[in-house]
C-alpha atoms as an extended CHARMM CRD file, in Angstrom:
* protein
*
       153  EXT
         1         1  UNK       CA            100.7360000000       11.9340000000      115.8290000000  PROA      1               0.0000000000
         2         2  UNK       CA            103.7970000000       14.0290000000      116.6280000000  PROA      2               0.0000000000
         3         3  UNK       CA            105.4760000000       16.7260000000      114.7730000000  PROA      3               0.0000000000
         4         4  UNK       CA            106.4220000000       16.0220000000      111.2020000000  PROA      4               0.0000000000
         5         5  UNK       CA            109.9730000000       15.9300000000      110.1710000000  PROA      5               0.0000000000
         6         6  UNK       CA            111.6640000000       19.1490000000      109.0870000000  PROA      6               0.0000000000
         7         7  UNK       CA            110.3970000000       20.5290000000      105.8080000000  PROA      7               0.0000000000
         8         8  UNK       CA            107.0770000000       18.4090000000      106.0430000000  PROA      8               0.0000000000
         9         9  UNK       CA            103.7010000000       20.0120000000      107.0630000000  PROA      9               0.0000000000
        10        10  UNK       CA            100.4030000000       18.5520000000      107.9710000000  PROA      10              0.0000000000
        11        11  UNK       CA             97.3040000000       19.3850000000      105.7610000000  PROA      11              0.0000000000
        12        12  UNK       CA             95.6130000000       22.5360000000      106.7520000000  PROA      12              0.0000000000
        13        13  UNK       CA             92.7520000000       24.4890000000      105.1670000000  PROA      13              0.0000000000
        14        14  UNK       CA             93.8310000000       27.8480000000      103.9270000000  PROA      14              0.0000000000
        15        15  UNK       CA             90.6780000000       29.2350000000      102.5240000000  PROA      15              0.0000000000
        16        16  UNK       CA             87.1190000000       28.1800000000      101.6980000000  PROA      16              0.0000000000
        17        17  UNK       CA             84.1650000000       30.0150000000      100.0970000000  PROA      17              0.0000000000
        18        18  UNK       CA             80.8250000000       29.3620000000       98.3660000000  PROA      18              0.0000000000
        19        19  UNK       CA             79.0920000000       31.4530000000       95.8620000000  PROA      19              0.0000000000
        20        20  UNK       CA             75.7040000000       31.3100000000       93.9990000000  PROA      20              0.0000000000
        21        21  UNK       CA             75.2450000000       32.5100000000       90.4260000000  PROA      21              0.0000000000
        22        22  UNK       CA             73.3740000000       30.0840000000       88.2640000000  PROA      22              0.0000000000
        23        23  UNK       CA             74.9260000000       27.0600000000       90.1520000000  PROA      23              0.0000000000
        24        24  UNK       CA             76.2090000000       26.7410000000       93.6470000000  PROA      24              0.0000000000
        25        25  UNK       CA             80.1520000000       26.5450000000       93.8450000000  PROA      25              0.0000000000
        26        26  UNK       CA             82.1370000000       25.8200000000       97.0530000000  PROA      26              0.0000000000
        27        27  UNK       CA             85.7950000000       25.8300000000       97.1350000000  PROA      27              0.0000000000
        28        28  UNK       CA             88.4010000000       24.6410000000       99.5610000000  PROA      28              0.0000000000
        29        29  UNK       CA             92.0600000000       25.3240000000       99.3920000000  PROA      29              0.0000000000
        30        30  UNK       CA             94.5780000000       23.1350000000      101.3650000000  PROA      30              0.0000000000
        31        31  UNK       CA             98.3340000000       23.2940000000      101.9190000000  PROA      31              0.0000000000
        32        32  UNK       CA            100.7020000000       20.7570000000      103.2110000000  PROA      32              0.0000000000
        33        33  UNK       CA            103.9030000000       18.8760000000      102.5800000000  PROA      33              0.0000000000
        34        34  UNK       CA            103.4160000000       16.3900000000      101.0870000000  PROA      34              0.0000000000
        35        35  UNK       CA            100.4750000000       17.8170000000       99.1170000000  PROA      35              0.0000000000
        36        36  UNK       CA             97.1570000000       16.9660000000      100.6960000000  PROA      36              0.0000000000
        37        37  UNK       CA             94.5230000000       14.9170000000       99.1030000000  PROA      37              0.0000000000
        38        38  UNK       CA             91.0380000000       16.3360000000       99.2030000000  PROA      38              0.0000000000
        39        39  UNK       CA             87.6740000000       14.6390000000       99.4110000000  PROA      39              0.0000000000
        40        40  UNK       CA             84.1470000000       16.1320000000       99.3010000000  PROA      40              0.0000000000
        41        41  UNK       CA             81.1910000000       14.6880000000      101.0690000000  PROA      41              0.0000000000
        42        42  UNK       CA             77.4540000000       15.5430000000      100.4740000000  PROA      42              0.0000000000
        43        43  UNK       CA             75.7050000000       14.4020000000      103.5760000000  PROA      43              0.0000000000
        44        44  UNK       CA             77.3680000000       11.0330000000      104.3230000000  PROA      44              0.0000000000
        45        45  UNK       CA             78.1420000000       10.1940000000      100.6940000000  PROA      45              0.0000000000
        46        46  UNK       CA             81.6640000000       10.6250000000       99.3710000000  PROA      46              0.0000000000
        47        47  UNK       CA             81.9370000000       12.4810000000       96.0390000000  PROA      47              0.0000000000
        48        48  UNK       CA             84.9490000000       11.5750000000       93.7980000000  PROA      48              0.0000000000
        49        49  UNK       CA             87.4630000000       14.0960000000       92.7150000000  PROA      49              0.0000000000
        50        50  UNK       CA             87.3260000000       15.2110000000       89.0670000000  PROA      50              0.0000000000
        51        51  UNK       CA             83.9590000000       13.3560000000       88.9050000000  PROA      51              0.0000000000
        52        52  UNK       CA             80.6530000000       14.5150000000       87.3000000000  PROA      52              0.0000000000
        53        53  UNK       CA             77.0520000000       13.4910000000       87.6730000000  PROA      53              0.0000000000
        54        54  UNK       CA             73.6930000000       15.0200000000       87.0200000000  PROA      54              0.0000000000
        55        55  UNK       CA             73.6010000000       17.0890000000       90.1820000000  PROA      55              0.0000000000
        56        56  UNK       CA             77.2850000000       17.9180000000       90.9330000000  PROA      56              0.0000000000
        57        57  UNK       CA             80.7730000000       18.1590000000       89.6410000000  PROA      57              0.0000000000
        58        58  UNK       CA             84.1040000000       18.1530000000       91.3680000000  PROA      58              0.0000000000
        59        59  UNK       CA             87.3870000000       19.7160000000       89.9710000000  PROA      59              0.0000000000
        60        60  UNK       CA             90.7080000000       19.5580000000       91.6550000000  PROA      60              0.0000000000
        61        61  UNK       CA             93.7670000000       21.7710000000       90.8530000000  PROA      61              0.0000000000
        62        62  UNK       CA             96.9410000000       20.6250000000       92.4380000000  PROA      62              0.0000000000
        63        63  UNK       CA            100.0070000000       22.8220000000       92.4410000000  PROA      63              0.0000000000
        64        64  UNK       CA            102.2610000000       21.4060000000       95.0480000000  PROA      64              0.0000000000
        65        65  UNK       CA            101.9780000000       22.1000000000       97.8840000000  PROA      65              0.0000000000
        66        66  UNK       CA             98.5780000000       23.2980000000       97.2530000000  PROA      66              0.0000000000
        67        67  UNK       CA             95.2850000000       21.4150000000       96.4920000000  PROA      67              0.0000000000
        68        68  UNK       CA             92.4950000000       23.5750000000       95.4610000000  PROA      68              0.0000000000
        69        69  UNK       CA             89.0640000000       21.7640000000       94.7860000000  PROA      69              0.0000000000
        70        70  UNK       CA             85.6320000000       23.0920000000       93.7070000000  PROA      70              0.0000000000
        71        71  UNK       CA             82.2650000000       21.3650000000       94.0010000000  PROA      71              0.0000000000
        72        72  UNK       CA             79.7160000000       22.6840000000       91.6620000000  PROA      72              0.0000000000
        73        73  UNK       CA             76.0550000000       21.8120000000       92.5780000000  PROA      73              0.0000000000
        74        74  UNK       CA             73.7450000000       22.0820000000       89.3700000000  PROA      74              0.0000000000
        75        75  UNK       CA             70.6470000000       21.4630000000       91.4370000000  PROA      75              0.0000000000
        76        76  UNK       CA             69.4190000000       23.5470000000       94.4010000000  PROA      76              0.0000000000
        77        77  UNK       CA             70.2130000000       21.6300000000       97.4970000000  PROA      77              0.0000000000
        78        78  UNK       CA             67.5150000000       20.7870000000      100.1310000000  PROA      78              0.0000000000
        79        79  UNK       CA             67.3380000000       22.8070000000      103.3500000000  PROA      79              0.0000000000
        80        80  UNK       CA             70.1090000000       21.8640000000      105.6690000000  PROA      80              0.0000000000
        81        81  UNK       CA             72.1070000000       19.7600000000      103.1670000000  PROA      81              0.0000000000
        82        82  UNK       CA             75.7000000000       19.3070000000      104.7720000000  PROA      82              0.0000000000
        83        83  UNK       CA             78.9310000000       19.5550000000      102.5520000000  PROA      83              0.0000000000
        84        84  UNK       CA             82.2410000000       18.6170000000      103.9240000000  PROA      84              0.0000000000
        85        85  UNK       CA             85.6410000000       19.2640000000      102.2530000000  PROA      85              0.0000000000
        86        86  UNK       CA             88.3430000000       17.2360000000      103.9170000000  PROA      86              0.0000000000
        87        87  UNK       CA             92.2220000000       17.5970000000      103.2020000000  PROA      87              0.0000000000
        88        88  UNK       CA             94.6210000000       14.9950000000      104.3520000000  PROA      88              0.0000000000
        89        89  UNK       CA             98.2560000000       14.0060000000      104.1230000000  PROA      89              0.0000000000
        90        90  UNK       CA            100.1830000000       11.5100000000      106.1810000000  PROA      90              0.0000000000
        91        91  UNK       CA            100.8930000000       14.1360000000      108.9160000000  PROA      91              0.0000000000
        92        92  UNK       CA             97.4130000000       15.4360000000      109.5840000000  PROA      92              0.0000000000
        93        93  UNK       CA             94.0030000000       16.1620000000      108.3020000000  PROA      93              0.0000000000
        94        94  UNK       CA             91.6450000000       19.0690000000      108.3790000000  PROA      94              0.0000000000
        95        95  UNK       CA             87.9570000000       19.4190000000      107.4050000000  PROA      95              0.0000000000
        96        96  UNK       CA             85.4490000000       22.0560000000      106.9850000000  PROA      96              0.0000000000
        97        97  UNK       CA             81.7110000000       21.5640000000      107.1320000000  PROA      97              0.0000000000
        98        98  UNK       CA             79.2230000000       23.7690000000      105.3430000000  PROA      98              0.0000000000
        99        99  UNK       CA             75.4270000000       23.6240000000      106.0170000000  PROA      99              0.0000000000
       100       100  UNK       CA             73.5430000000       24.7410000000      102.9000000000  PROA      100             0.0000000000
       101       101  UNK       CA             70.3440000000       26.6620000000      103.3800000000  PROA      101             0.0000000000
       102       102  UNK       CA             67.9170000000       26.3920000000      100.3020000000  PROA      102             0.0000000000
       103       103  UNK       CA             67.1780000000       29.6070000000       98.4270000000  PROA      103             0.0000000000
       104       104  UNK       CA             64.0220000000       28.2230000000       96.6490000000  PROA      104             0.0000000000
       105       105  UNK       CA             61.7810000000       29.8040000000       99.3180000000  PROA      105             0.0000000000
       106       106  UNK       CA             63.7190000000       33.1000000000       99.2480000000  PROA      106             0.0000000000
       107       107  UNK       CA             63.4810000000       33.2410000000       95.2450000000  PROA      107             0.0000000000
       108       108  UNK       CA             59.6370000000       32.5140000000       95.4930000000  PROA      108             0.0000000000
       109       109  UNK       CA             59.1830000000       35.1760000000       98.1460000000  PROA      109             0.0000000000
       110       110  UNK       CA             61.2110000000       37.7120000000       96.0570000000  PROA      110             0.0000000000
       111       111  UNK       CA             59.3050000000       36.8660000000       92.7810000000  PROA      111             0.0000000000
       112       112  UNK       CA             55.9380000000       37.1900000000       94.7410000000  PROA      112             0.0000000000
       113       113  UNK       CA             56.9700000000       40.7090000000       96.2470000000  PROA      113             0.0000000000
       114       114  UNK       CA             58.3860000000       41.8930000000       92.8960000000  PROA      114             0.0000000000
       115       115  UNK       CA             54.9970000000       40.9350000000       91.1760000000  PROA      115             0.0000000000
       116       116  UNK       CA             52.8790000000       42.4060000000       93.9570000000  PROA      116             0.0000000000
       117       117  UNK       CA             54.7890000000       45.6430000000       93.6460000000  PROA      117             0.0000000000
       118       118  UNK       CA             54.4850000000       45.6830000000       89.8390000000  PROA      118             0.0000000000
       119       119  UNK       CA             50.7800000000       45.0800000000       90.1610000000  PROA      119             0.0000000000
       120       120  UNK       CA             50.2610000000       47.7640000000       92.7140000000  PROA      120             0.0000000000
       121       121  UNK       CA             52.0750000000       50.4550000000       90.5790000000  PROA      121             0.0000000000
       122       122  UNK       CA             50.1000000000       49.3810000000       87.3480000000  PROA      122             0.0000000000
       123       123  UNK       CA             46.8800000000       49.5040000000       89.2790000000  PROA      123             0.0000000000
       124       124  UNK       CA             47.6600000000       53.0270000000       90.6320000000  PROA      124             0.0000000000
       125       125  UNK       CA             48.4770000000       54.1910000000       87.0600000000  PROA      125             0.0000000000
       126       126  UNK       CA             45.3530000000       52.7470000000       85.6190000000  PROA      126             0.0000000000
       127       127  UNK       CA             43.1160000000       54.1470000000       88.4730000000  PROA      127             0.0000000000
       128       128  UNK       CA             44.7200000000       57.7090000000       87.9780000000  PROA      128             0.0000000000
       129       129  UNK       CA             44.4500000000       57.6020000000       84.1670000000  PROA      129             0.0000000000
       130       130  UNK       CA             40.6770000000       56.4830000000       84.4950000000  PROA      130             0.0000000000
       131       131  UNK       CA             40.0360000000       59.3570000000       87.1350000000  PROA      131             0.0000000000
       132       132  UNK       CA             41.6550000000       61.8650000000       84.8600000000  PROA      132             0.0000000000
       133       133  UNK       CA             39.5170000000       60.8120000000       81.9370000000  PROA      133             0.0000000000
       134       134  UNK       CA             36.2070000000       60.8740000000       83.9930000000  PROA      134             0.0000000000
       135       135  UNK       CA             36.9450000000       64.5250000000       85.2640000000  PROA      135             0.0000000000
       136       136  UNK       CA             36.0360000000       66.0930000000       81.8810000000  PROA      136             0.0000000000
       137       137  UNK       CA             32.9130000000       63.9240000000       81.6080000000  PROA      137             0.0000000000
       138       138  UNK       CA             31.7560000000       64.9360000000       85.0760000000  PROA      138             0.0000000000
       139       139  UNK       CA             32.3530000000       68.4320000000       84.4500000000  PROA      139             0.0000000000
       140       140  UNK       CA             30.8430000000       68.9610000000       80.8980000000  PROA      140             0.0000000000
       141       141  UNK       CA             28.1640000000       66.2220000000       80.9570000000  PROA      141             0.0000000000
       142       142  UNK       CA             24.6300000000       67.6870000000       80.9200000000  PROA      142             0.0000000000
       143       143  UNK       CA             22.9100000000       67.5490000000       84.2320000000  PROA      143             0.0000000000
       144       144  UNK       CA             20.7220000000       64.5300000000       84.7470000000  PROA      144             0.0000000000
       145       145  UNK       CA             17.3840000000       64.7200000000       86.5330000000  PROA      145             0.0000000000
       146       146  UNK       CA             18.0270000000       64.3480000000       90.2580000000  PROA      146             0.0000000000
       147       147  UNK       CA             21.7480000000       65.1140000000       90.2010000000  PROA      147             0.0000000000
       148       148  UNK       CA             23.6840000000       68.2590000000       90.7490000000  PROA      148             0.0000000000
       149       149  UNK       CA             26.4290000000       69.5470000000       88.3500000000  PROA      149             0.0000000000
       150       150  UNK       CA             29.9090000000       69.6690000000       89.8570000000  PROA      150             0.0000000000
       151       151  UNK       CA             31.4640000000       73.0460000000       89.7380000000  PROA      151             0.0000000000
       152       152  UNK       CA             35.1670000000       73.5420000000       89.9560000000  PROA      152             0.0000000000
       153       153  UNK       CA             35.2260000000       77.2760000000       90.3820000000  PROA      153             0.0000000000
C-alpha cells in the first residue's frame, strides 16, 4: 500500500476511551478520507454496527471524515475480556485493543470493607454507651458481700 492520492487519507484512530457508570462504554473515533468504516470485536466475535442484543449495544455516528462508535456493555465482562475497535478505509486500517478487567471482585471487596467499617463503628458506639450506663450502677449500687465499692474520689 503506497501513499494515497492527494486529498485522501488512510484511516487512523484519533481517540479512544472507556468509562464505567452503570454500564461500561468504550468509544473509538476514527478519521480518514474516505470516511473509515468501524467494526467492534468482543474476543473473536464481530459485533455489528448499530446492533443491539442483551449484553451489548453498538452505536455509530458518522460526520465525514469522522466515524465515532461506542460499544455499551450492559453485563460486567469476564476478567481479561478483549475488545477491539478497528477502523478501515481503502487506504489503510488501524485498530485498538482493550483488555477489560472485571470489577466484580473490586465491588465485593469494597462492600465488605464498607460493611466491616460500619460494624466496627456501631460496635464501638454500643460498647461506649453500655459502659457509660454501667458506671452509675457500679458507683451507686450497694456493696455486695465479698466485693468492694469503687470510689472515684
